[in-house]
N, C-alpha and C positions, 0 to 999 in steps of 0.2 A: 504494500500500500504506500503510495506516494502522497505526502502532505506538504503543501507550500504554505508558509506562514508569512503574511504581510505585516511588516513592522515599520514604524516611523521612528526615526532617530531625531532627537531634539538637538538644537544648536549646541547644547552642552555635552552631547554624545550619549545621552541616556535613551533607553527605550521606555515608552509610556507604560503605565501599569496595566492597562487593558491589553496592550499587545504582548506584554510579558505573560499574561494569562493564556492568550492564544498559543504562544510558544510552549509553555509548560503543558498545556493540554495535548499538543501534538507529540511532545516528548513522552507523554504518558501512554500513548497508544502502542501496544506491544508489536514489535517488528516493523514499525513504520519507518520509511525513509523520509527524513524531514529536511526540507530546505527552507531558507529564509530569503524573502524578496523585499528590498527596501529601495525607495526612490529618495535619494539624498545626495548632498555634495560629496566630492571625493574624500573629504576629511572624515566621513563616516566609516571608512574602511576598517579602521582599528576597532570601532564599536562592533561591527559585524564579525570581525575576526574573533572577538571575545565570545560571541554567541556560539561560534563553531565549537568551542571547548565544552559545550554542554551536551553535545551529541548530535549537533546539526551536521549533516553531510556536506552541504555546500551553502554558501551565502551569495546572493546575487545583488550587486549594487547597481541600480539604474541611475546613471549620472551622465549629464550632458548639459552644456551651456543652454541648449534649446529648451531645457526643462524648467529653467528659472522663471519664477512668477506663476507657475501652474496653480490654478484653483482646484477644487475637488473634482470638477468635471474633467479637466485635462489630466489630473493625477490618475483618475480612474481609467482613462483611456490608455495611458502609458503602462500602468500596472496590468491591465487586462491583456494588452498585446504581449507583454513579457510572459504572463501566465499561459497564454495560448502556446507559446514555444516550449514551456516546461511540461505542459499536459499533466498536471497532478490529478490524483483521484479526488482529493479534497483541498479546499482553500480555507485556511483559518485566519480570522481577523479579530481584533479587539473592537469593542463597540465604538469607542471614541478615543480622542487623544487626551493627553494630560492637561492641555491648555484650553480646551473648548469642548462643546457638546454638539458637534456637527453630525457625526454618526452617518456619513453619506457614503464613504468609500466602499465598504463591504457590500452594501445593497447595490451600489452602482456597478461594481464588478460583476455581480451575478446577473444584472440586467443586460450588461454588454455581452456577456458570454452565453446568455440564454439558458442559464441553469438556475435551480432553486436556491434560495437563501433561507437559512434557518437562524433566526435571531433570538436574542434574549436567553442564550444558553446558560443554564445554571448547573448542568451536570452532563458528563460524557462517559459512555462505556463502549467497549469494543467487543463485538461478538464475531463468530466465524462468518456470519452473513454480512458484517459491516459495522458501521457505527450507529449508536443510539444516543439521542440527546434528550435532556430534560429541560423544558423551557420555564419561563417565569411563573406560569400557572401550575407547574408541577406535572404537566403532561409529557409523557415519554413518546418519542417519535423515532422510527427507523429512518436513517438518512441514506438516500440513494447516492450513487456516484455517477457523475461529478456533482458537487454542491459546494456552496459557500457556507461556512459556519461562523457565526458572529457571537463572541463570548462576552458575558458579564464578568465582573471582577470576583472570580471564585477561587483562584489558585495563587500561590506565590511562586515566582520563578526560582528554580534550584540554583545553587552555587556550583561552579565547576569543581570537579574532583581534583585531588592533589596531583594525580598522574595523568590528567587529561591533556590531550595535545590539540592544537588548533587545526582546523580544516582549511578549506580554500575559500577565498572571496573572489568572485569573478565580476568584473565591471563590464556592463553592457551600455552602449550609447544608442542614440537614435538610429544610427545606421545599422547597428547590429540587430535591432528590433524591427527594421524596415518600417519606421514610423512616418506618418504624415506630419511634417513639422508644423503645418498650419493648425494642427489640433493639439499642439504642445505649448507649454509656457504661456506667456502673456497673450500670444496670438490665438491660442486655443481656449482661453479662459474668458467666459462671458461676464464674470463678476470682476469689479474693480474697487479697490479702496480709494476713495476720493479725499478723505481726511481722517485724522485720528487725534485723540487727546488722551491725557492721563486719566486712568480709571479711578477717579477719586470718589469714594463712597459718600452717600448722602449723610450730612451731619444732622444730628437730632437734638442738640442742646441738652446734654446730659445733666441731670440733677442727681447729686450723690446723696445716698441715704445709708443708714446703718442696717446691718442684717436683721436687727430686731424690728425694723419698719417694714420689712419685706411682705409679711403676711397681710398687714393692714393695707399696703399699696395694692397688692393683688386683689384683695377683697373689694376695694373701691373701684378698681378698673373693671372687674367682672360685673359689678352692680350698675355701672354706668351704661348709657346707651352706646351701641356700637357706632364708631365714627363712619361716616360715609365720605368716600373720596371721589371727587369728580374726575373722570378721565380727561386728560388734556386733549383738546381738540386741535387738529391741524388747522392753522389759519390760512385763509385765502385759497390757494390753488389746490385742485383735486383732480384725480384721475376720472375718466368717464365710467369705467366698469371694473369692478374687482370681485373676484370669487372668494368667499369665506368658507373653508371646509370645516364645518362644525360651528356651533353657537359660541364656543369659547373665544373665537377671534372675530365674531361679527362686529363688535363695537370698534375694534381697531380698523376693520375694513370700512366702516361707516365714516370714520374720522378722516379718511383720505380719498373717498370716492363719492361721486354723484349718485351712482347706482351700485347696489351690492346684491349679489345672488349668493344665498347661503345653501350649501349642498352638504349631503352626508359624505363621510369618508368612503369613497368608492375605490375599486381597483384602479391602478394607475392608468391602464389603457382606457377605461371608461372616462376618467377625468380628462385624458388627452382628447377624446372625442368631443367632450363638452367644450373644451378650450377651442378646438378647431371650429366648432359651430358658433360660439358666442364671441370669441376673440377678446377676452378680457385683457386689461393691461397688466394685471397681477393676480396671483392666487396665494392666499394665506392659509397656513395650517397651524394647529396648536402643537404643543410640545410633547404629546404622548408618543410612546415608542412606535405605535402603529402608524401614526400620522407622519412621523419623521421618515420612516422607512418608505412609505408611499411617495412622499415628496422627493426622496432621493431617486427612486425608480423613475418617477415622472420627469425629473430633470434630465435623465439620460435619454428617455424616449423623445423629449422635445429638443434636446441639445441646448438647453437654456440655463441661465444662472439660478442657483439656489443659495440663498443666505440663511443659515441656520442660527437658532438661538437669538433671534432678534428681540430687542427690548424697546425699540422706538421706530416710528415711521413718519415720514414727511414727504411732501411733493415739491419739487423745484424744477421749473422749466419742462414740465411734462414728464419728469423722471422720478420714479420712486426712490427715495433716499432711505436706506435701511440702516439702523444703528444696532450694533451688537458688540459684546465684550470680546476681547482677544487677549492672548498671552496671559491666561489665568486671571483675566479681569484687570490686569495692570494697564491695559489700553482699551479705550472705547473707540471703535472704528465705524465710519460711515461708508456704506457699500452701495453700489448701484449694479444693475444688470444691463449689459449692452444689448441683450436680446429680449424679446417679448414672447410670452409674459414673464415678468419677474416672479420668481417663487421665493417664499420665505416661510420658515417655521417660527412662530412667536413663542417666547419663553413665558409660559403660563404657570401660575402658582397652584399647588395642590391645596385642596380644602382639608384641614386637619379634622380628625375625628374628635378632638378635644379643643376647647378654646385656649389651652395652655400647651406649649411645647417646651420641654426642658432639653436643651442641647448641650452636649458634653464635649469638651476638648481634652487635650492631653493632661491638663491640670487636674482632671478627675481620676487619674489612673490609680491613685492610692485610696480612693473612697468610692469605688463603683457600687458597692453594696449599699452605702448610705444614699448615693444619688438615686438609685432605683427605688429605695424606700421613700425618698422625698417625692419622686415622681408619682408614686402610688398615692401619697397623701394629697398631692395637688390634683390628682386625676389627669396627669399630663402624659402626652406622648413623648417618648425619648428619641432624640436624634443625636447626630454627632458631627464634628468637624472632619475635614479630610485628614488632618494630622492624626486624629484619634482613630480613624479607620485604618490609616497606613500603619499605625502602631499595633493593630490587631485588637484594639479594645472593643470595637463595634463592627458589625457587618457593613458591607458597602450599601446595602439597602437603607441604612439609617443616615447616610451622608447628606448633609445640606450644603449647598454651595454651587458654584459655577459648574463643576463636574459632578454634581449630585442633584438633589431635589431643590425646588423652590417651594417655599411654604408660606401660608398666609394666615397664621393664627391671630387671636386677639392679643395674646401675650407670648412673647418669645424670651425665655430665660436662658441666657448663654453663660455657662459655668466653665471656667478654666479655658476659655477660648481667646486667642490673641486678637482676632478680628481682622485677619487678612482680607484683602479686597475680594478674592474669589469666594470666601465664605459669606461675606456680607451681601453678595449678589443673590444668595439663596434665601435671605430673610428680610430683604429690604421692603417687602410688602406686608410685613407684620405690623399690626396696629400699634403695639407698644413693645419695645425691646428693653429688657432688664439684663444688665451685664454684671457678672461677678468675676473679678480678677484681682490678684494681689498687687499688680502694678498699676498705679493710678494713671500712668502715661500710656497704657496699652491702647492700641488703635481701636479696640472694641468699644471703648467709651465714646469715641467720636460718632459712632452709629447707634448709640443707645439713648433711651429717654431717661432711664434711671441707672445709676451705677453703684455697686457695692464693692468697696476695696477690701478684700479679704481672700483667704485661700478657700478652695472648694471644700476642704475638710472642715474648716471652721464654720463656713456657711451652712453646710448640711447639719452639723452638730447643733448649731443655734436654732435653726428652723425646726428640726425634728424635736428638740427639747421643748420648744414653745408649743408645738402641736400637742405633745404629751401633757404639758401643763394645762392647756385649755381643756383637755378631756379629763383632767383630774387623775392622771396616771402617776 
């Protein structure tokens, strides 16, 4: 069995955590011949060489000056042509990169190759008949060959053995792959970054309180009427017609269009037929996994631009201006599509099953039991920062942030979280943010309404003791 794993190398030479999962999954398949494929600058050769020490037979570096500036559509084309030459039985991909939540490449490769894609993979087993996967819903499916498998964050990549030896890294350029240069790099990329700015999180004018005030503040907030926030309307210019796939993005579509048609999430080919009939200027999707996958397939079918993870829309000169975070939220970029219709997935927030979310950072690692007791007392849903997930304290499904979930509770209690930009992107729609951190200068307080300067251990001890006292324990 031949498995090709698509990996992306960061400018620092690292492999993203989701791509690491895909590689570890391939290495776990008994008897599999595993190769790695990466589109990156020539400097990534050393990073790929390190991966060959894990049991990878060969690594292929797709590198050519013509590839510079490729967006996801052009990247998918280049990778697909390379994979055609390798002819693997299976192609493994991670769901998204470390720095963003586009999630387009794996689905796009499958669409280009005309093979099925299996996404949201939470488990993998190998039988004599082939591979079986378990998806997000717990459903087990037999996977035919060839197919693309897209993994969630379920494994940790192994370390190389003491006596392991490196394999080969082969560099392939546009000529080696017989590529159409007009479909590569900037020339083949329908999306363009037209401006960017620092991703400074929203400031909330933090009021510092003592741990003893916490319960009283929470009680008053929950007893008060819920705040209503008016969506900002785009001023002036609008597009003539925009499609909204699902009600979650209907308001965003209405803010930028004279006419909006709301449609259900249909298969990509059916949406393509609707677009060819009605000829909208743009089509918006929500951020559910199914919508993102359909949008990625549709972009390939239409050969048009897709901007994922959008947080803002505007119209200028008849062109849709799409704002999205980049580089883990450190940068906010404005992007346009040179082809019509422009496609975009909007970052939509999840409704919490509780009005209170208790989110944990690495500062809670020595009091996880107490944190969970506190969550039970508050009736709160427990989530986590990326750092806490990376440290193995919580599963990926609990992660809030740019590469995790976006949540919109009444009260978001961040305990032991530093407040990096990529985390604050996931809780910016919370009605009230209460931050607990021993460092008064921690960035988390810039995005908080209330701040408590203390350790997670001390905070939990005080609050749990006060709850016991109120109950007469």
